[in-house]
N, C-alpha and C positions, 0 to 999 in steps of 0.2 A: 505494499499498500504506500500512498506517498506518505511522505512525513517532512517536516520542515521545523527544524531545531535550532531555535534562537538564545544567541547568548551575548553580552556585553552593556546590557543596559545599565543604569544605575544613576549613584548622584552625583552631578558634578559644579562647580562653581562659574561663574561666568567667563567666559576666555578661555577654561579648559576644554579638553579632549575627550572625546571616544570611539571605539572602535566597534561596531554592531558586526555580528558572523551569524549568515544564515547558511548551516549546511541540509543539505536535500539528500533525500533518497526516495527509490520509485520512481522517478522521473529520468528521461533522456537528457540529460542537463546541457550537455553542449550545446544541444539547440533550441533548449528553452529559453524565454526572455523573462527577466528576472527585475521585481521593481521592490523598492520601500514604501511604505506608506505611513504615515502616521494621524494619529487622533487624540485630540485634546478631549478631557470632560465638556460636554454638552455642544461641540465642534462636528464640523463634517470631517469624516476621513479625507485626508488629501493624498495624491502623489509627491513624494520627496523624490525620488530621483528613478531614473529604470536603465537597464543593460540589456542590449539585443546580442543574437549570438555572434555578429561580427563584430563586436566589440564597440557601435556605436550606444553611445551615453545621451541622458537629456535629466535635467535638472528644474527642479522649480525655481521662478526667479529669488525665491527668499534666503534658500541655501546654494545658491549659485556663488562658488568662488569661496566657499568656505566648506563644503560636502563634497565627498568624492567616492562613486561606485564602482566598485571593480567586482572578478569576478576569478575561480579559479577551477579550470574546470578538474583538473587531477584530484580537487578535495571535495569537486561539487558542492562548492560554498561560495556564497556572495556574501561582500563586505558594504560597510559603510562606513566611512573614515567620517568623523564629525569633528572639526576645529574651529575653532573660535565660538564657541555655544554661546548661545543668550537663551534670557530667560523666556521668550516663545518658543525655544524649540521643544521645552517640556510636552511631553505629550506620549502616549503609547506607539510605540513602533513596530510594524507587521511590515512581514516579510511576504509578495506574494509570486509565486512563478507561474506563467501562463504558457500553455504545451503548444505545439504546432497547431494543433485543433481547437485552439482556442479556450480550451478547461483551464480553469483558474483555483490555484491552491494556496491557502496561506497558514501561515503561523499561528501559533497563538499570542504573539506580540510580547514587546519586553518593553517595559519603564524606564523611560529617561526621564531626568528630571532636574534644571539647571537653575542654581540659585542666581541673586542679584548677588 
């Protein structure tokens, strides 16, 4: 079965860094699209970044220049390096994988809290 295991969330001061990881199993990782979403309490879930199989990436304007998404196909893992964190980055971060036939799979989410 498809499983997404997230790690790396936590509490950090503004200006600090965190690296989120999402390890996948049960999918053909190398041809899947991977994305990070986030959702703050009472807010809509929003796209943070995504990376497709050819390495093309895209970022929300709010994180561009601060966050970097990457993938390691040998480890079936997608990463989100978050630098220069701001309090408004506080949210639950979710990993999402999209297969070539358009099926979506979600992780359970990991809490990121940025203090001022």
